[in-house]
C-alpha positions as CSV (number, residue, x, y, z in Angstrom):
1,M,0.0,0.0,0.0
2,S,1.3,3.5,-0.9
3,K,2.1,5.7,2.0
4,Y,4.5,8.3,0.7
5,K,5.1,10.2,-2.6
6,L,8.6,11.1,-3.8
7,F,9.4,13.1,-6.9
8,L,12.7,12.7,-8.8
9,L,13.8,15.1,-11.6
10,R,16.7,15.0,-13.9
11,H,17.7,18.7,-14.5
12,G,16.7,20.5,-17.7
13,E,19.0,20.2,-20.7
14,G,22.5,21.8,-20.1
15,A,24.8,23.2,-22.8
16,W,26.9,20.0,-22.8
17,N,23.9,17.8,-23.0
18,K,23.2,19.7,-26.2
19,E,26.7,19.1,-27.4
20,N,26.5,15.4,-26.4
21,R,29.6,15.7,-24.1
22,F,30.2,14.0,-20.7
23,C,29.5,16.9,-18.4
24,S,29.7,15.2,-15.0
25,W,31.2,17.5,-12.3
26,V,31.9,20.4,-14.7
27,D,29.5,23.1,-13.8
28,Q,27.1,24.1,-16.6
29,K,24.0,26.3,-16.7
30,L,20.8,25.2,-18.5
31,S,20.5,25.7,-22.2
32,E,17.6,27.7,-23.6
33,D,15.7,24.4,-24.1
34,G,16.7,23.4,-20.6
35,L,15.2,26.6,-19.1
36,K,11.9,25.8,-20.9
37,E,12.0,22.2,-19.8
38,A,12.2,23.2,-16.1
39,Q,9.5,25.9,-16.5
40,D,7.2,23.4,-18.3
41,C,7.9,20.8,-15.6
42,G,6.8,23.3,-12.9
43,R,3.7,24.3,-14.8
44,L,2.7,20.6,-15.2
45,L,3.2,19.8,-11.5
46,K,1.1,22.9,-10.6
47,E,-1.7,21.9,-13.0
48,Q,-1.7,18.4,-11.4
49,G,-2.1,20.0,-8.0
50,Y,1.2,18.9,-6.4
51,K,2.8,20.9,-3.6
52,F,6.3,20.4,-2.2
53,D,7.6,20.9,1.4
54,L,11.3,20.4,0.7
55,V,13.6,20.2,-2.3
56,F,17.0,18.6,-2.5
57,T,19.6,19.3,-5.2
58,S,23.2,18.6,-5.9
59,L,25.9,21.3,-5.8
60,L,25.9,21.8,-9.5
61,S,24.2,24.8,-11.0
62,R,22.0,22.9,-13.6
63,S,20.4,21.0,-10.7
64,I,19.9,24.1,-8.6
65,Q,18.6,26.3,-11.5
66,T,16.1,23.6,-12.4
67,A,14.7,23.5,-8.9
68,W,14.4,27.3,-8.8
69,L,12.5,27.4,-12.1
70,V,10.2,24.5,-11.1
71,L,9.3,26.2,-7.8
72,E,8.9,29.6,-9.5
73,A,6.5,28.1,-12.1
74,M,4.6,26.4,-9.2
75,G,4.4,29.6,-7.2
76,Q,6.3,27.9,-4.4
77,E,9.5,29.9,-4.3
78,W,9.5,29.9,-0.5
79,V,10.0,26.1,-0.3
80,P,13.4,25.3,1.3
81,V,16.2,24.0,-1.1
82,I,18.9,21.9,0.5
83,K,22.1,21.2,-1.5
84,S,24.6,18.3,-1.2
85,W,27.5,17.0,-3.3
86,R,26.1,13.5,-2.6
87,L,23.4,14.2,-5.2
88,N,26.0,15.3,-7.9
89,E,26.1,13.6,-11.2
90,R,28.3,10.5,-11.6
91,H,32.0,11.4,-11.8
92,Y,33.0,10.3,-15.3
93,G,36.8,10.6,-14.6
94,S,39.0,11.1,-17.7
95,L,35.9,10.9,-20.0
96,I,34.7,14.4,-18.8
97,G,34.4,16.8,-21.7
98,L,34.5,14.1,-24.4
99,N,31.8,13.7,-27.1
100,R,29.8,10.5,-26.7
101,A,29.1,10.0,-30.4
102,E,32.8,10.6,-31.4
103,M,33.8,8.1,-28.7
104,A,31.4,5.5,-30.0
105,K,32.9,5.9,-33.5
106,E,36.4,5.4,-32.0
107,H,35.7,2.7,-29.3
108,G,32.4,1.2,-30.4
109,E,28.9,1.8,-29.2
110,E,29.0,-1.2,-26.8
111,Q,32.1,0.2,-25.0
112,V,30.4,3.6,-24.6
113,K,27.3,2.0,-23.4
114,V,29.3,0.1,-20.7
115,W,30.9,3.4,-19.6
116,R,27.6,5.2,-19.6
117,R,25.1,2.6,-18.3
118,S,26.8,-0.3,-16.6
119,Y,26.4,-0.6,-12.8
120,N,29.9,-1.5,-11.6
121,V,32.4,-0.4,-14.3
122,T,34.4,2.7,-13.3
123,P,35.9,4.8,-16.1
124,P,39.6,5.8,-15.9
125,P,40.1,8.4,-13.2
126,I,40.7,12.1,-13.9
127,E,44.3,13.1,-13.7
128,E,45.7,16.5,-12.6
129,S,46.8,17.1,-16.2
130,H,43.1,16.8,-17.4
131,P,41.9,20.1,-18.8
132,Y,39.0,20.3,-16.4
133,F,40.7,19.0,-13.2
134,L,41.5,22.4,-11.7
135,E,38.1,23.8,-12.6
136,I,36.5,21.0,-10.6
137,Y,38.8,20.6,-7.6
138,N,39.6,24.3,-7.1
139,D,35.9,25.2,-7.0
140,R,35.0,26.7,-3.6
141,R,31.7,24.7,-3.4
142,Y,33.7,21.6,-2.7
143,T,35.2,23.0,0.5
144,T,31.6,22.8,1.9
145,C,31.4,19.0,1.7
146,D,31.2,16.5,4.5
147,V,34.5,14.9,3.4
148,P,37.9,16.5,2.7
149,K,38.3,17.7,-0.9
150,E,41.1,15.1,-1.4
151,N,38.7,12.3,-0.6
152,L,36.2,13.4,-3.2
153,P,35.9,10.9,-6.2
154,R,38.1,11.0,-9.2
155,A,35.9,8.6,-11.2
156,E,32.8,6.6,-10.3
157,S,30.7,3.6,-11.4
158,L,27.0,3.8,-10.8
159,K,27.5,1.5,-7.8
160,E,29.9,4.1,-6.3
161,V,27.3,6.8,-6.9
162,L,24.8,4.8,-4.9
163,D,27.4,4.1,-2.2
164,R,28.0,7.9,-1.6
165,L,24.3,8.8,-2.1
166,L,22.8,6.3,0.3
167,P,24.2,7.7,3.6
168,Y,22.7,11.1,2.7
169,W,19.4,9.5,1.7
170,D,19.1,7.5,4.9
171,S,20.3,10.3,7.3
172,T,18.8,13.4,5.7
173,V,16.1,12.7,3.1
174,V,14.3,9.7,4.7
175,P,13.5,11.4,8.0
176,E,11.8,14.2,6.1
177,I,9.7,11.8,4.0
178,K,8.7,9.9,7.1
179,Q,7.5,13.1,8.7
180,G,5.0,13.3,5.9
181,R,6.8,15.9,3.9
182,T,6.5,15.8,0.1
183,V,10.0,15.9,-1.3
184,L,11.4,16.8,-4.8
185,I,14.9,15.6,-5.6
186,S,16.2,17.8,-8.5
187,A,19.4,16.0,-9.5
188,H,21.0,14.2,-12.4
189,G,20.5,11.3,-14.7
190,N,22.8,8.9,-12.7
191,S,22.1,10.1,-9.2
192,C,18.4,9.6,-10.0
193,R,19.0,6.2,-11.6
194,A,21.1,5.1,-8.6
195,L,18.2,6.0,-6.3
196,L,15.7,4.3,-8.5
197,K,17.7,1.2,-8.4
198,H,17.7,1.2,-4.6
199,L,14.0,2.1,-4.2
200,E,12.6,-0.2,-7.0
201,G,15.0,-3.1,-6.4
202,I,16.3,-3.0,-10.0
203,S,18.9,-5.6,-10.8
204,D,22.5,-4.7,-11.7
205,K,21.8,-5.8,-15.3
206,D,18.4,-4.1,-15.8
207,I,19.5,-0.7,-14.5
208,A,21.5,-0.3,-17.8
209,S,18.2,0.0,-19.7
210,V,16.7,2.6,-17.4
211,T,16.7,6.0,-19.1
212,L,15.6,9.3,-17.6
213,P,15.1,12.3,-20.0
214,T,15.9,15.8,-18.9
215,G,13.1,17.9,-17.3
216,I,10.6,15.1,-16.9
217,P,9.3,14.6,-13.3
218,V,9.2,11.0,-12.0
219,L,6.6,10.1,-9.4
220,L,7.3,7.2,-7.0
221,E,4.8,5.8,-4.6
222,L,6.5,4.3,-1.6
223,D,5.4,2.0,1.3
224,E,6.2,2.5,5.0
225,N,9.7,1.1,4.4
226,L,10.3,3.5,1.5
227,K,10.2,0.9,-1.2
228,A,8.3,1.4,-4.4
229,V,4.9,-0.2,-4.5
230,N,3.9,0.8,-8.0
231,P,5.8,1.3,-11.3
232,R,7.4,4.7,-11.5
233,Q,5.3,7.3,-13.4
234,L,7.0,9.7,-15.8
235,L,4.5,12.6,-15.8
236,G,3.5,14.5,-18.9
237,D,2.8,13.8,-22.6
238,Q,3.8,10.2,-23.1
239,V,4.5,10.5,-26.8
240,K,7.0,13.4,-26.1
241,I,8.5,11.4,-23.2
242,Q,9.2,8.4,-25.4
243,A,10.8,10.7,-28.0
244,A,12.9,12.3,-25.2
245,I,14.0,8.8,-23.9
246,K,15.1,7.8,-27.5
247,K,17.1,11.0,-27.8
248,V,19.0,10.2,-24.7
249,E,19.6,6.6,-25.8
250,D,20.8,7.8,-29.2
251,Q,23.5,9.9,-27.6
252,G,25.9,7.0,-27.4
253,K,25.6,6.0,-31.0
254,A,28.3,6.7,-33.5
255,I,27.8,9.5,-36.0
256,P,27.6,7.9,-39.5
257,S,30.5,8.7,-41.8
258,T,29.6,11.2,-44.6
């Protein structure tokens, strides 16, 4: 029996989503399409009568910006927003900044799918010589974390994302839900997928086929133990949602030679 509702949201499209690059921990704002996705999401949630008591985001601007725009469109700007690095996107290590389609052409679509979607494969770690290393690790936001900066990840599998997310979920998010508060988590494709795996009991193999498009709210109905009791619902126009899912899945396909 459903006792609680939880909403997950992958942020609106960012500039590097549009360019089909591994964005990960590089901070990016929303694209023009991403701004519209977040606003449309907020309008949809308002039309359907939902109200939030608390919003959780990552430390990355695209996650925070999405939450702000959703709340503004809902007329709920006053709702508290709590930020944590533990909801950040998966750290793609040395792959950060690379174009997925070009990589698929060079390494094969299957290898790119393993890097993007597998549960327990970690990409090569980011080195200090990487062009985005200093931009990430010299960023002041990472001095606010609950672990020393030198202990932050240099690359992650989806399993490792779940490992660093679960303590925050259990200690900070769960108590709020159990007090009856309606929570929105505005985060990223992989932090949301990791949490879905935990809540829905998805197998290590099957999680590879779970795709979350940008800007589409996901409704989960949870029992008293915070396990999903019904299939997740992606809210909105289902034809558009399926097209958005296909767009994400096609990002890892090689560009045909011309």
